[in-house]
LOLOBA-441333 format. One record per residue (C-alpha): residue number from 1; x, y, z. Coordinates in Angstrom, 3 decimals, always signed. Each point is the difference from the previous one (the first is absolute). Example, Ala and Ser with C-alpha at 12.3 -4.5 7.8 and 13.67 -1.06 7.14 Angstrom:
// LOLOBA-441333
seq:1; x:+12.300; y:-4.500; z:+7.800
seq:2; x:+1.370; y:+3.440; z:-0.660
END
This chain:
// LOLOBA-441333
seq:1; x:-0.005; y:-0.045; z:+0.037
seq:2; x:+1.757; y:+3.526; z:-1.320
seq:3; x:+0.035; y:+2.429; z:+2.640
seq:4; x:+1.009; y:+4.067; z:-0.451
seq:5; x:+3.973; y:-1.182; z:+0.160
seq:6; x:+2.958; y:-1.056; z:-2.331
seq:7; x:+0.943; y:-2.453; z:+2.507
seq:8; x:-0.781; y:-3.380; z:-0.786
seq:9; x:+1.151; y:-0.774; z:+3.660
seq:10; x:-2.914; y:+2.209; z:+1.090
seq:11; x:-2.408; y:-1.681; z:-2.495
seq:12; x:+0.502; y:-3.496; z:+0.611
seq:13; x:-0.201; y:+0.783; z:+3.748
seq:14; x:-3.448; y:+1.453; z:-0.352
seq:15; x:-1.015; y:-3.061; z:-1.831
seq:16; x:+0.916; y:-2.255; z:+2.632
seq:17; x:-1.709; y:+1.896; z:+3.027
seq:18; x:-3.212; y:+0.343; z:-2.485
seq:19; x:+0.264; y:-3.757; z:-0.822
seq:20; x:+0.295; y:+0.132; z:+4.390
seq:21; x:-3.155; y:+1.779; z:+0.313
seq:22; x:-2.110; y:-2.259; z:-2.385
seq:23; x:+0.944; y:-3.379; z:+1.259
seq:24; x:-0.761; y:+1.517; z:+3.547
seq:25; x:-3.075; y:+1.693; z:-0.848
seq:26; x:-1.036; y:-4.033; z:-1.206
seq:27; x:+1.926; y:-1.879; z:+2.722
seq:28; x:-2.284; y:+2.601; z:+2.812
seq:29; x:-2.973; y:-1.006; z:-1.530
seq:30; x:+1.091; y:-3.885; z:+0.060
seq:31; x:+1.381; y:+0.702; z:+3.254
seq:32; x:-3.617; y:+0.891; z:+1.585
seq:33; x:-1.929; y:-2.940; z:-2.118
seq:34; x:-0.664; y:-2.851; z:+1.497
seq:35; x:+0.799; y:-1.792; z:-3.676
seq:36; x:+3.583; y:+0.976; z:+0.604
seq:37; x:+0.928; y:-2.160; z:+3.121
seq:38; x:+3.059; y:-0.751; z:+0.018
seq:39; x:+0.948; y:+0.095; z:-3.227
seq:40; x:+1.297; y:+3.342; z:-0.719
seq:41; x:-0.606; y:+3.206; z:+1.316
seq:42; x:+1.599; y:+4.412; z:+0.427
seq:43; x:+3.333; y:-1.444; z:+0.218
seq:44; x:-0.146; y:-2.784; z:-2.758
seq:45; x:-1.750; y:+2.234; z:-2.776
seq:46; x:+2.167; y:+2.866; z:-0.200
seq:47; x:+2.841; y:-2.567; z:-0.250
seq:48; x:-1.648; y:-1.448; z:-2.688
seq:49; x:-0.432; y:+3.313; z:-1.597
seq:50; x:+3.221; y:+0.604; z:+0.751
seq:51; x:+1.445; y:-3.028; z:-1.479
seq:52; x:-1.987; y:+0.101; z:-3.756
seq:53; x:+1.733; y:+3.874; z:+0.105
seq:54; x:+3.412; y:-0.740; z:+0.734
seq:55; x:-0.183; y:-2.361; z:-2.711
seq:56; x:-1.162; y:+2.011; z:-2.612
seq:57; x:+2.164; y:+2.606; z:+0.776
seq:58; x:+3.176; y:-1.918; z:+0.049
seq:59; x:-0.380; y:-3.347; z:-1.869
seq:60; x:-3.114; y:+0.892; z:-2.170
seq:61; x:+0.965; y:-3.119; z:-2.480
seq:62; x:-0.310; y:-2.025; z:+3.085
seq:63; x:-3.481; y:+0.624; z:+1.389
seq:64; x:-1.836; y:-3.038; z:-1.616
seq:65; x:+2.334; y:-2.010; z:+2.134
seq:66; x:-0.106; y:+2.222; z:+3.159
seq:67; x:-3.922; y:-0.656; z:-0.270
seq:68; x:+0.685; y:-3.677; z:-0.084
seq:69; x:+2.558; y:-0.442; z:+2.484
seq:70; x:-2.626; y:+2.000; z:+2.307
seq:71; x:-2.765; y:-2.344; z:-0.647
seq:72; x:+1.779; y:-2.640; z:+1.618
seq:73; x:-0.165; y:+1.307; z:+3.625
seq:74; x:-3.550; y:+1.392; z:-0.372
seq:75; x:-1.264; y:-3.633; z:-1.406
seq:76; x:+1.802; y:-1.374; z:+3.419
seq:77; x:-1.399; y:+2.456; z:+2.265
seq:78; x:-3.348; y:-0.911; z:-1.729
seq:79; x:+0.163; y:-3.405; z:+0.384
seq:80; x:+0.534; y:+0.795; z:+3.818
seq:81; x:-2.922; y:+2.269; z:+0.147
seq:82; x:-2.210; y:-2.190; z:-1.067
seq:83; x:+1.414; y:-2.963; z:+2.002
seq:84; x:-0.171; y:+1.668; z:+3.182
seq:85; x:-2.700; y:+2.230; z:-0.468
seq:86; x:-2.160; y:-1.872; z:-2.511
seq:87; x:-0.505; y:+3.204; z:-1.605
seq:88; x:+0.481; y:-0.985; z:-3.919
seq:89; x:-0.836; y:+3.693; z:-1.547
seq:90; x:+2.158; y:+1.320; z:-2.815
seq:91; x:-0.575; y:+3.769; z:+0.505
seq:92; x:+3.102; y:+0.573; z:+2.362
seq:93; x:+2.226; y:-1.754; z:-2.279
seq:94; x:-1.207; y:+1.605; z:-2.974
seq:95; x:+0.455; y:+3.698; z:+1.600
seq:96; x:+3.216; y:-1.533; z:+0.721
seq:97; x:+1.242; y:-0.437; z:-3.735
seq:98; x:-1.551; y:+3.621; z:-1.166
seq:99; x:+1.857; y:+1.319; z:+2.678
seq:100; x:+2.955; y:-1.077; z:-1.629
seq:101; x:-1.058; y:+1.523; z:-3.119
seq:102; x:-0.873; y:+2.861; z:+1.102
seq:103; x:+2.987; y:+0.965; z:+1.370
seq:104; x:+1.600; y:-0.582; z:-3.168
seq:105; x:-1.750; y:+2.183; z:-1.666
seq:106; x:+1.082; y:+2.876; z:+2.109
seq:107; x:+3.202; y:-0.108; z:-1.096
seq:108; x:-1.029; y:-0.664; z:-3.781
seq:109; x:-1.076; y:+2.958; z:-1.009
seq:110; x:-2.460; y:+2.790; z:+0.562
seq:111; x:-2.815; y:-1.345; z:-1.667
seq:112; x:+0.759; y:-3.118; z:+2.162
seq:113; x:-0.001; y:+2.111; z:+3.215
seq:114; x:-3.314; y:+1.517; z:-0.468
seq:115; x:-1.665; y:-3.342; z:-0.950
seq:116; x:+1.758; y:-1.586; z:+2.954
seq:117; x:-1.754; y:+2.766; z:+2.430
seq:118; x:-3.379; y:-0.221; z:-1.677
seq:119; x:+0.397; y:-3.827; z:+0.359
seq:120; x:+0.877; y:-0.191; z:+3.162
seq:121; x:-2.900; y:+2.079; z:+1.153
seq:122; x:-1.932; y:-2.041; z:-1.901
seq:123; x:+1.123; y:-3.292; z:+1.681
seq:124; x:-0.099; y:+1.453; z:+3.289
seq:125; x:-4.059; y:+0.652; z:-0.148
seq:126; x:-0.684; y:-3.367; z:-1.708
seq:127; x:+1.675; y:-1.905; z:+3.152
seq:128; x:-1.643; y:+2.407; z:+2.378
seq:129; x:-3.627; y:-0.583; z:-1.275
seq:130; x:+0.003; y:-3.977; z:+0.665
seq:131; x:-3.027; y:-0.501; z:+1.800
seq:132; x:-2.443; y:+2.366; z:-2.073
seq:133; x:+1.617; y:-1.306; z:-3.328
seq:134; x:-1.009; y:-3.403; z:+1.377
seq:135; x:-3.120; y:+1.463; z:+1.280
seq:136; x:-1.052; y:+1.127; z:-3.299
seq:137; x:+1.075; y:-3.571; z:-1.725
seq:138; x:-2.360; y:-1.657; z:+2.497
seq:139; x:-2.898; y:+2.311; z:-0.830
seq:140; x:+0.331; y:-1.212; z:-3.670
seq:141; x:-2.376; y:-2.832; z:-0.756
seq:142; x:+1.344; y:-3.125; z:-2.631
seq:143; x:-2.399; y:+1.311; z:-2.802
seq:144; x:+1.857; y:+3.561; z:-0.374
seq:145; x:+3.109; y:-1.501; z:+0.585
seq:146; x:-0.454; y:-1.584; z:-3.226
seq:147; x:-1.737; y:+2.449; z:-1.783
seq:148; x:+2.472; y:+2.160; z:+0.802
seq:149; x:+2.543; y:-3.091; z:-0.862
seq:150; x:-1.377; y:-0.246; z:-3.146
seq:151; x:-0.040; y:+3.618; z:-1.368
seq:152; x:+3.791; y:+0.199; z:+1.284
seq:153; x:+0.562; y:-2.981; z:-2.505
seq:154; x:-1.673; y:+1.192; z:-2.875
seq:155; x:+1.944; y:+3.162; z:+0.415
seq:156; x:+3.087; y:-1.234; z:+0.075
seq:157; x:-0.555; y:-2.532; z:-2.646
seq:158; x:-2.193; y:+1.988; z:-2.723
seq:159; x:+1.462; y:+3.377; z:+0.068
seq:160; x:+3.701; y:-1.483; z:-1.441
seq:161; x:-1.644; y:-1.412; z:-2.303
seq:162; x:-2.424; y:+2.647; z:-1.750
seq:163; x:+1.278; y:+1.564; z:-2.699
seq:164; x:+1.606; y:+3.819; z:+0.719
seq:165; x:-1.300; y:+1.350; z:-3.041
seq:166; x:-3.370; y:+0.919; z:-2.141
seq:167; x:-1.832; y:-2.970; z:-1.123
seq:168; x:-2.131; y:+0.191; z:-3.523
seq:169; x:-2.106; y:-2.440; z:+1.803
seq:170; x:-0.764; y:+1.656; z:+2.819
seq:171; x:-0.877; y:+2.998; z:-1.996
seq:172; x:+3.442; y:+1.443; z:+0.554
seq:173; x:-0.396; y:-0.601; z:+3.926
seq:174; x:+3.217; y:-0.155; z:+1.906
seq:175; x:-0.508; y:-3.245; z:+2.230
seq:176; x:+2.967; y:+0.102; z:+2.491
seq:177; x:-1.136; y:+3.784; z:+0.516
seq:178; x:-3.495; y:-1.144; z:+0.754
seq:179; x:+0.918; y:-2.890; z:+2.340
seq:180; x:+2.152; y:+2.841; z:+1.749
seq:181; x:-2.643; y:+2.262; z:+0.345
seq:182; x:-1.927; y:-3.220; z:+1.346
seq:183; x:+3.004; y:-0.433; z:+2.898
seq:184; x:+0.084; y:+3.469; z:+0.854
seq:185; x:-3.658; y:+0.755; z:+0.778
seq:186; x:-0.249; y:-3.058; z:+2.067
seq:187; x:+2.995; y:+0.375; z:+1.789
seq:188; x:-1.363; y:+3.546; z:+0.959
seq:189; x:-3.121; y:-1.650; z:+1.096
seq:190; x:+1.703; y:-2.976; z:+1.905
seq:191; x:+2.321; y:+2.590; z:+1.844
seq:192; x:-3.112; y:+1.203; z:+1.333
seq:193; x:-1.589; y:-3.414; z:+0.834
seq:194; x:+3.066; y:-0.628; z:+1.596
seq:195; x:+0.245; y:+3.147; z:+2.525
seq:196; x:-3.893; y:-1.107; z:+0.605
seq:197; x:+0.430; y:-3.605; z:+1.138
seq:198; x:+3.234; y:+1.165; z:+2.021
seq:199; x:-1.874; y:+2.997; z:+1.807
seq:200; x:-2.842; y:-3.038; z:+0.609
seq:201; x:-3.889; y:+0.437; z:+0.249
seq:202; x:-0.063; y:+2.588; z:+2.725
seq:203; x:+1.509; y:+2.647; z:-2.303
seq:204; x:-1.554; y:+2.814; z:+0.302
seq:205; x:-3.054; y:+1.875; z:-2.711
seq:206; x:+2.893; y:+1.902; z:-1.711
seq:207; x:+2.520; y:-2.389; z:-0.630
seq:208; x:-2.976; y:-2.172; z:-0.912
seq:209; x:-0.821; y:+2.527; z:-2.475
seq:210; x:+3.454; y:+0.439; z:-1.418
seq:211; x:+0.852; y:-3.574; z:-0.405
seq:212; x:-3.554; y:-0.907; z:-1.636
seq:213; x:+1.187; y:+3.238; z:-2.397
seq:214; x:+2.821; y:-2.248; z:-1.509
seq:215; x:-0.974; y:-3.048; z:+0.077
seq:216; x:-3.794; y:+1.069; z:-1.094
seq:217; x:-1.863; y:+3.273; z:+0.672
seq:218; x:-2.778; y:-1.503; z:-1.930
seq:219; x:-0.382; y:-3.215; z:+2.374
seq:220; x:+0.379; y:+1.659; z:+3.381
seq:221; x:-2.653; y:+2.655; z:-1.729
seq:222; x:-2.410; y:-2.800; z:-0.179
seq:223; x:+1.297; y:-1.404; z:+2.921
seq:224; x:-1.146; y:+3.059; z:+2.199
seq:225; x:-2.796; y:+0.557; z:-1.711
seq:226; x:-1.508; y:-3.125; z:+1.283
seq:227; x:+0.994; y:+0.863; z:+3.621
seq:228; x:-2.265; y:+2.599; z:-0.267
seq:229; x:-3.241; y:-2.261; z:-1.018
seq:230; x:+0.655; y:-1.970; z:+3.104
seq:231; x:+0.511; y:+3.220; z:+2.071
seq:232; x:-1.060; y:+3.352; z:-1.196
seq:233; x:+1.951; y:+1.649; z:+3.100
seq:234; x:+3.240; y:-0.989; z:-1.690
seq:235; x:-0.171; y:+2.269; z:-2.784
seq:236; x:+2.039; y:+2.722; z:+0.970
seq:237; x:+3.113; y:-2.803; z:+0.607
seq:238; x:-0.567; y:-1.886; z:-3.243
seq:239; x:-0.061; y:+3.328; z:-2.124
seq:240; x:+3.239; y:+0.938; z:+1.872
seq:241; x:+0.989; y:-3.359; z:-1.665
seq:242; x:-1.231; y:-0.061; z:-3.174
seq:243; x:+2.010; y:+4.020; z:-0.270
seq:244; x:+2.974; y:-0.977; z:+1.039
seq:245; x:+0.050; y:-3.233; z:-2.488
seq:246; x:-0.996; y:+2.314; z:-2.586
seq:247; x:+2.321; y:+2.589; z:+0.433
seq:248; x:+2.909; y:-2.355; z:+0.108
seq:249; x:-0.544; y:-0.541; z:-3.689
seq:250; x:+1.562; y:+3.311; z:-0.670
seq:251; x:+3.714; y:-0.402; z:+1.449
seq:252; x:-0.285; y:-3.941; z:-0.961
seq:253; x:-0.764; y:+1.690; z:-3.723
seq:254; x:+2.778; y:+2.357; z:+0.896
seq:255; x:+2.726; y:-2.998; z:+0.700
seq:256; x:-1.139; y:-1.388; z:-3.247
seq:257; x:+0.802; y:+2.947; z:-1.638
seq:258; x:+3.711; y:+0.078; z:+1.420
seq:259; x:+0.559; y:-3.379; z:-0.817
seq:260; x:-1.306; y:+0.205; z:-3.774
seq:261; x:+0.869; y:+3.490; z:-1.268
seq:262; x:+1.980; y:+2.051; z:+3.105
seq:263; x:-0.385; y:+2.747; z:-2.749
seq:264; x:-3.692; y:+0.098; z:+0.134
seq:265; x:-0.104; y:+0.988; z:+4.145
seq:266; x:+0.202; y:+3.294; z:-0.322
seq:267; x:-2.858; y:+0.650; z:-2.096
seq:268; x:-2.414; y:-2.935; z:+1.607
seq:269; x:+1.234; y:+0.978; z:+3.445
seq:270; x:-1.765; y:+3.459; z:+0.846
seq:271; x:-3.496; y:-1.664; z:-0.864
seq:272; x:+0.170; y:-2.976; z:+1.776
seq:273; x:+2.148; y:+1.506; z:+2.723
seq:274; x:-3.105; y:+2.598; z:+0.700
seq:275; x:-2.491; y:-2.871; z:+0.016
seq:276; x:+2.602; y:-2.066; z:+2.499
seq:277; x:+0.024; y:+3.325; z:+2.218
seq:278; x:-3.600; y:+0.689; z:-0.280
seq:279; x:-1.117; y:-3.540; z:+0.315
seq:280; x:+2.194; y:-0.128; z:+3.211
seq:281; x:-1.595; y:+2.886; z:+1.573
seq:282; x:-3.684; y:-0.851; z:+0.082
seq:283; x:+1.154; y:-3.484; z:+0.544
seq:284; x:+1.398; y:+1.351; z:+3.618
seq:285; x:-2.985; y:+2.332; z:+0.432
seq:286; x:-2.134; y:-2.998; z:-0.517
seq:287; x:+2.159; y:-2.097; z:+2.707
seq:288; x:+0.029; y:+2.729; z:+2.064
seq:289; x:-4.227; y:-0.393; z:-0.006
seq:290; x:+0.446; y:-3.679; z:-0.014
seq:291; x:-0.788; y:-0.969; z:+3.728
seq:292; x:+3.091; y:-1.713; z:+1.848
seq:293; x:-2.561; y:-3.095; z:+0.966
seq:294; x:-0.613; y:-0.721; z:-3.173
seq:295; x:+1.981; y:-3.269; z:-1.702
seq:296; x:-0.653; y:-1.975; z:-2.865
seq:297; x:+1.587; y:-2.831; z:-1.389
seq:298; x:+0.624; y:-0.688; z:-3.422
seq:299; x:+0.044; y:-2.842; z:-2.335
seq:300; x:+3.122; y:-1.702; z:-0.136
seq:301; x:+2.295; y:+1.262; z:-3.292
seq:302; x:+0.944; y:-2.822; z:-2.082
seq:303; x:+3.310; y:-0.507; z:-1.056
seq:304; x:+0.655; y:+1.972; z:-3.430
seq:305; x:+2.715; y:-2.621; z:-1.075
seq:306; x:-2.792; y:-2.093; z:-1.251
seq:307; x:+0.601; y:-0.902; z:-3.678
seq:308; x:-3.274; y:+0.299; z:-1.470
seq:309; x:-0.627; y:+3.512; z:+0.551
seq:310; x:+3.542; y:+0.924; z:-0.671
seq:311; x:-0.893; y:-1.370; z:-3.559
seq:312; x:-2.944; y:+1.758; z:+0.233
seq:313; x:+1.554; y:+3.550; z:+0.320
seq:314; x:+2.545; y:-1.315; z:-2.708
seq:315; x:-2.928; y:-0.132; z:-2.554
seq:316; x:-1.083; y:+2.961; z:+0.981
seq:317; x:+2.841; y:+1.682; z:-0.454
seq:318; x:+0.976; y:-1.526; z:-2.955
seq:319; x:-3.348; y:+1.222; z:-1.259
seq:320; x:-0.467; y:+3.463; z:+1.453
seq:321; x:+3.275; y:+0.674; z:-1.888
seq:322; x:-1.120; y:-0.904; z:-3.605
seq:323; x:-2.732; y:+1.863; z:+0.522
seq:324; x:+1.673; y:+3.354; z:+1.341
seq:325; x:+2.543; y:-0.238; z:-3.067
seq:326; x:-3.101; y:-0.426; z:-2.188
seq:327; x:-2.208; y:+2.630; z:+1.560
seq:328; x:+3.111; y:+2.598; z:-0.137
seq:329; x:+0.334; y:-0.819; z:-3.797
seq:330; x:-3.721; y:-0.088; z:-0.672
seq:331; x:-1.407; y:+2.934; z:+1.832
seq:332; x:+3.157; y:+1.513; z:+1.502
seq:333; x:-0.188; y:+0.816; z:+3.765
seq:334; x:-4.017; y:+0.225; z:+0.343
seq:335; x:+0.667; y:-3.773; z:-1.677
seq:336; x:+2.491; y:-0.564; z:+3.561
seq:337; x:-2.318; y:+1.544; z:+2.386
seq:338; x:-2.724; y:-1.885; z:-0.705
seq:339; x:+2.232; y:-3.273; z:+0.085
seq:340; x:+1.263; y:+1.703; z:+3.672
seq:341; x:-3.569; y:+0.415; z:+1.033
seq:342; x:-1.263; y:-3.680; z:-0.850
seq:343; x:+2.971; y:-1.396; z:+1.518
seq:344; x:+0.134; y:+1.922; z:+2.758
seq:345; x:-3.091; y:-1.746; z:+1.229
seq:346; x:+1.408; y:-3.029; z:+0.433
seq:347; x:+3.098; y:+0.422; z:+0.460
seq:348; x:+2.697; y:+3.058; z:+0.223
seq:349; x:+3.437; y:-1.741; z:+0.003
seq:350; x:-0.434; y:-1.275; z:-3.117
seq:351; x:-0.418; y:+3.327; z:-1.540
seq:352; x:+2.308; y:+1.737; z:+1.719
seq:353; x:+2.836; y:-2.199; z:-0.734
seq:354; x:-1.419; y:+0.201; z:-3.970
seq:355; x:-0.171; y:+3.518; z:+0.189
seq:356; x:+3.655; y:+0.418; z:+1.314
seq:357; x:+1.269; y:-2.508; z:-2.308
seq:358; x:-1.544; y:+1.899; z:-2.919
seq:359; x:+1.171; y:+2.967; z:+1.201
seq:360; x:+3.785; y:-1.468; z:+0.381
seq:361; x:-0.254; y:-0.674; z:-3.871
seq:362; x:-1.081; y:+2.950; z:-1.091
seq:363; x:-3.722; y:-1.781; z:-1.108
seq:364; x:-1.551; y:+2.731; z:+2.099
seq:365; x:+1.188; y:+3.481; z:+1.464
seq:366; x:+0.462; y:+0.314; z:+4.039
seq:367; x:-3.302; y:+2.529; z:-0.103
seq:368; x:-1.982; y:-2.458; z:-1.318
seq:369; x:+1.394; y:-2.857; z:+1.704
seq:370; x:-0.360; y:+1.726; z:+3.533
seq:371; x:-3.859; y:+0.989; z:-0.860
seq:372; x:-0.469; y:-3.742; z:-0.522
seq:373; x:+1.346; y:-1.584; z:+2.954
seq:374; x:-2.176; y:+3.012; z:+1.961
seq:375; x:-3.114; y:-1.342; z:-2.266
seq:376; x:+0.666; y:-3.672; z:+1.036
seq:377; x:+0.136; y:+1.045; z:+3.573
seq:378; x:-2.820; y:+2.199; z:+0.402
seq:379; x:-1.979; y:-2.915; z:-1.969
seq:380; x:+0.994; y:-2.663; z:+2.376
seq:381; x:-0.654; y:+2.480; z:+2.884
seq:382; x:-3.470; y:+0.128; z:-1.434
seq:383; x:-0.276; y:-3.487; z:+0.082
seq:384; x:+0.712; y:+0.251; z:+3.691
seq:385; x:-2.918; y:+2.450; z:+0.953
seq:386; x:-2.521; y:-2.874; z:-2.152
seq:387; x:+1.042; y:-2.439; z:+1.996
seq:388; x:-0.786; y:+1.901; z:+3.067
seq:389; x:-3.737; y:+0.699; z:-1.140
seq:390; x:-0.443; y:-3.237; z:-1.714
seq:391; x:+1.438; y:-2.363; z:+2.931
seq:392; x:+0.197; y:+2.085; z:+3.356
seq:393; x:-3.009; y:+2.266; z:+1.507
seq:394; x:-0.721; y:+3.398; z:-0.976
seq:395; x:+2.023; y:+2.077; z:+2.545
seq:396; x:+2.774; y:-1.989; z:-1.419
seq:397; x:-0.255; y:+0.785; z:-3.276
seq:398; x:-1.003; y:+3.858; z:+0.756
seq:399; x:+3.285; y:-0.054; z:+2.016
seq:400; x:+2.180; y:-1.522; z:-2.383
seq:401; x:-1.308; y:+2.090; z:-2.831
seq:402; x:+0.455; y:+3.399; z:+1.802
seq:403; x:+3.493; y:-0.959; z:+0.911
seq:404; x:+1.442; y:-1.590; z:-3.331
seq:405; x:-1.691; y:+2.942; z:-1.768
seq:406; x:+1.958; y:+2.113; z:+1.684
seq:407; x:+3.225; y:-2.002; z:-0.851
seq:408; x:-1.037; y:+0.070; z:-3.645
seq:409; x:-1.235; y:+3.641; z:-0.501
seq:410; x:+3.783; y:+1.038; z:+1.237
seq:411; x:+1.571; y:-2.450; z:-2.535
seq:412; x:-1.835; y:+1.585; z:-2.714
seq:413; x:+0.474; y:+3.422; z:+1.153
seq:414; x:+3.978; y:-0.562; z:-0.007
seq:415; x:-0.153; y:-1.780; z:-3.473
seq:416; x:-1.688; y:+3.023; z:-1.004
seq:417; x:+2.423; y:+2.163; z:+1.161
END
């Protein structure tokens, strides 16, 4: 790791101190963990890191051999740990080997030192959350595990096999791009799903709305509307969950734009940001008016890592992409806006990604793409209002209409400025 000095000795010493610090960080966690046992702790792990750092600094070509040498005593210690403590866990052993490599990275290069710091921090966090991770794993039933495994398997097998070029038989679609967007959108939902599972069934109504908005705002709206039919007095708290799930759609769209076409973000951020801000304020007022004793348990969210919904989204995205391109060629911007509205009634993600992609390719202008994305978001928001009226009570319908109506107007105003 380079420091502001020309003295190579000082540079090496600083790198060695960094290695000691990273090893100490991991060692302290292992010392406090029951899993560490007598295997290794706050003194041994810094020595592992220092060992790797010294070998890389002065005998870099011997690093593979040095790692092999250290494996021998680690194996002996592990066997002894299993024999005396009846603990066959490999976590501490793997952490020790990783610490040797992290130490070597600190003296390898500037980039290696930075990566070592990041990885050491991540390792420490991962080691320290043993109980929450195991509790989370216990909450996932066999059906969910099989669904996730199938999805991940299809991603790993299908994605590399798909051609990364336009295919004439698919009307010029790029199959790998379509599947990549499927994985991306599903991944966003899965991250939120994991958050909901980690927080458990006792999560607050605010978190329920946020998690539901990322996983499925429509499902959350339907669930909350049904709750008001069962108990009409819950319309305030259910309305809050519906509004929260609906406004989460706007930052979700901003994330998608950022990933697909960052150059479009300055154009899209003002209207969607305004809708988000107004929605947050309105939701805050609604939450303030909600009685503290009002609670509601939402329906269990489904794992987004399921193959059938993923394939359905891929088909929707492909159709929306083709229809948007054709509508732009035939009818210009008005055709794009009509497609955005119709597509937004069912799904905002597909239209957001489509227009971001078309803007990146130069097929449509940034202004048209931005307007289309906002139109899709407004259309989907109107669907939430309609569901509140059709499935929920009259009070819920009025409440959601007023709050989301203000959100929609704010977006239209900013878009027209």
